[in-house]
C-alpha atoms as one frame of an Amber mdcrd trajectory, in Angstrom:
protein
   0.000   0.000   0.000   1.478   3.406  -0.956   2.024   5.964   1.810  -0.936
   8.190   2.587  -0.903  11.914   2.032   1.042  13.663   4.791  -0.702  16.157
   7.097   1.757  18.636   5.542   3.495  18.218   2.174   7.074  17.005   2.625
   9.911  18.177   0.361  13.193  16.256   0.501  16.219  18.034  -0.967  18.392
  15.464  -2.693  21.052  15.475  -5.393  19.868  13.396  -8.321  23.002  11.215
  -8.192  22.515  10.465  -4.472  19.949   7.722  -4.985  20.951   5.874  -1.797
  20.168   8.924   0.320  16.837   9.393  -1.410  15.908   5.740  -0.852  16.818
   6.031   2.823  14.747   9.204   3.219  11.808   7.750   1.308  11.877   4.501
   3.311  12.015   6.295   6.679   8.997   8.420   5.803   7.101   5.493   4.295
   7.645   3.484   7.499   5.412   6.041   9.224   2.890   6.205   6.402   4.278
   9.435   4.966   5.287  10.310   1.413   7.985  12.808   0.538   8.518  14.645
  -2.725  12.048  14.634  -4.044  13.283  18.153  -4.848  16.501  18.032  -6.912
  19.275  19.826  -5.057  21.122  22.633  -6.802  24.845  22.188  -7.394  26.409
  25.585  -6.884  29.443  24.769  -9.024  27.141  24.340 -12.040  25.266  27.616
 -11.708  25.617  30.091 -14.538  26.865  33.608 -13.939  23.409  35.198 -14.211
  21.791  32.774 -11.764  24.738  33.073  -9.395  24.367  36.861  -9.393  20.654
  36.533  -8.556  21.429  34.238  -5.633  24.636  35.580  -4.116  26.070  39.032
  -3.491  29.834  39.215  -2.761  29.337  42.807  -1.570  26.643  41.787   0.912
  28.788  38.840   1.963  31.721  41.134   2.719  29.515  43.293   4.959  27.567
  40.549   6.728  29.818  37.503   6.983  33.446  36.700   7.686  34.351  34.707
   4.546  33.050  34.119   1.017  30.542  31.318   0.540  31.586  28.112  -1.160
  29.761  26.914  -4.295  28.243  24.137  -2.156  26.820  26.666   0.299  25.337
  28.723  -2.521  23.794  25.574  -3.969  22.405  24.677  -0.556  20.795  28.112
  -0.284  19.306  27.738  -3.767  17.952  24.286  -2.912  16.059  25.522   0.138
  14.869  28.504  -1.865  13.384  26.128  -4.449  11.229  24.569  -1.738  10.038
  27.968  -0.536   9.070  28.842  -4.099   7.128  25.579  -4.415   5.098  26.558
  -1.350   4.292  29.886  -2.953   3.612  28.563  -6.455   1.310  25.787  -5.239
  -0.558  27.969  -2.780   0.338  25.735   0.183  -0.337  26.858   3.739   2.911
  25.213   4.874   5.277  22.362   4.042   8.032  20.315   5.669  11.502  20.862
   4.183  14.121  18.183   4.797  17.726  17.703   3.808  18.341  14.075   2.910
  20.815  13.216   5.703  18.165  12.865   8.412  17.075  10.203  10.851  13.336
  10.433  11.444  11.945  10.409  14.968   8.717   8.676  16.046   5.085   9.811
  15.797   5.668  12.165  12.881   2.105  11.963  11.451   0.645  13.096  14.786
   3.191  15.899  15.113   2.678  17.168  11.569  -1.090  17.039  11.960  -0.790
  19.118  15.143   1.429  21.671  13.391  -0.892  21.814  10.394  -3.791  22.640
  12.741  -1.816  25.083  14.870  -3.888  28.264  15.363  -0.809  30.248  16.391
   0.718  31.974  13.332   4.350  31.185  12.579   6.857  31.499   9.759   9.035
  28.510  10.582   9.058  25.646  13.059  12.430  23.930  13.361  12.119  20.177
  13.751  15.773  19.708  14.671  18.118  21.696  16.865  21.498  21.009  18.437
  20.546  23.342  21.309  18.598  22.326  24.406  17.745  25.737  25.927  14.132
  26.273  24.916  11.135  28.041  26.404   8.019  25.795  26.239   4.888  27.245
  24.626   2.319  24.431  24.381   2.115  20.629  24.174   1.721  18.959  20.795
   0.615  15.466  19.789   3.034  12.558  19.750   4.827  13.620  22.927   6.242
  16.781  21.357   6.092  20.347  22.606   6.077  23.639  20.751   8.839  25.904
  22.026  10.821  29.048  21.398  14.590  28.880  21.363  16.491  30.911  23.919
  19.229  31.140  21.290  18.538  30.491  17.601  20.170  27.219  16.494  22.153
  26.793  13.314  21.160  24.033  10.872  18.531  23.642   8.178  18.135  19.868
   8.353  14.382  19.843   9.013  11.742  22.532   9.445   8.188  23.497   8.621
   7.901  26.634   6.514   4.571  28.449   6.269   3.327  30.419   3.276   4.117
  33.651   5.124   7.605  32.404   5.936   8.177  31.292   2.340   7.218  34.742
   1.094   9.765  36.360   3.413  12.427  33.809   2.524  12.192  34.266  -1.247
  12.709  38.005  -0.744  16.013  37.360   1.066  18.111  36.955  -2.093  20.665
  37.844  -3.176  22.181  36.352  -0.053  25.503  36.938   1.658  25.493  34.150
   4.258  24.740  30.394   4.340  21.032  29.645   4.501  21.012  28.409   8.094
  23.065  31.415   9.214  20.539  33.705   7.530  17.806  31.967   9.555  19.793
  32.816  12.711  19.428  36.476  11.696  15.653  36.086  11.821  15.022  39.806
  12.503  16.545  40.787   9.144  14.186  38.456   7.276  11.268  39.204   9.608
  10.898  35.510  10.445   9.059  34.235  13.512  10.855  30.944  14.207   9.629
  28.343  16.694  10.799  24.804  17.408   9.738  21.438  18.751  11.126  19.382
  21.597  12.338  16.710  21.555  13.859  16.722  18.080  11.570  15.220  15.442
  14.593  14.597  13.208  18.303  14.177  13.859  21.371  14.153  11.639  22.447
  10.745  10.368  25.743   9.938  12.156  28.844  10.022  10.001  26.957  11.277
   6.944  28.107  14.717   5.799  25.766  16.979   3.861  26.322  16.624   0.112
  24.917  20.067  -0.762  26.224  22.399   1.916  29.573  21.281   3.333  31.316
  23.910   5.411  34.869  25.048   4.749  37.583  23.661   6.988  38.272  24.872
  10.497  41.892  25.826   9.709  41.430  29.471   8.817  44.134  32.119   8.324
  44.419  34.778  11.004  42.564  37.540   9.058  39.560  35.231   8.627  39.651
  34.320  12.325  39.605  38.006  13.213  36.689  38.668  10.871  34.881  35.679
  12.378  35.417  37.075  15.884  34.058  40.455  14.784  31.047  38.779  13.145
  30.249  36.733  16.265  30.597  39.784  18.497  28.242  41.737  16.238  25.748
  38.890  16.304  25.859  38.708  20.103  25.219  42.448  20.356  22.331  42.172
  17.895  20.759  39.441  20.032  20.815  41.795  23.004  18.727  44.228  20.959
  16.334  41.727  19.376  16.035  38.916  21.923  14.641  35.625  20.653  11.476
  36.821  18.948   7.922  37.746  19.891   6.422  36.155  23.004
């Protein structure tokens, strides 16, 4: 029997050559009666000059981040942007966006149904976070709880994006930072970002992202200094903006 329609549409970002990752993602969702739609990931190294200029601004990058983005990071941004555009083009109220290196948690149909029926407006609900400091808001089905992060986590592995959030996201380009770092600067995009606890998805151990690998940790001194200045500026901005509306 094929998987039933999900309470929310599910988009899985996956490079077309990474069939093993797609099969793993599809099987995990199907095991809980869910169906995901494969969204071909964008390879940044193959983008033409015109498309690259629409997506990425070196000038904005120099002002807002501490190093240039890699082609993989630009492709990752473009891949998530594709999903946001699908939400807008199809007139969806919201959708789940997943990178393909996830491990699915239990009771996902109940959780997604609860989020689909949530009366509280939101732009994004993160379904994975590597941070544990959260302020609880309300219980959800499946043993989950809606929460607000005390500090915005980095990562774009799994989240629900609403139509309102998609509209704000597609206006964010050209970008100057990685997509998950842009989400951390939620006040610039006007995003209201919530989360769930415990994590509904986790990162598959030992499986690096194939669309958004970070550069190495061995950075020259000028880059380290720019990184320190960026982090200090971010910390000061958090003092002004907090964690979002109550």
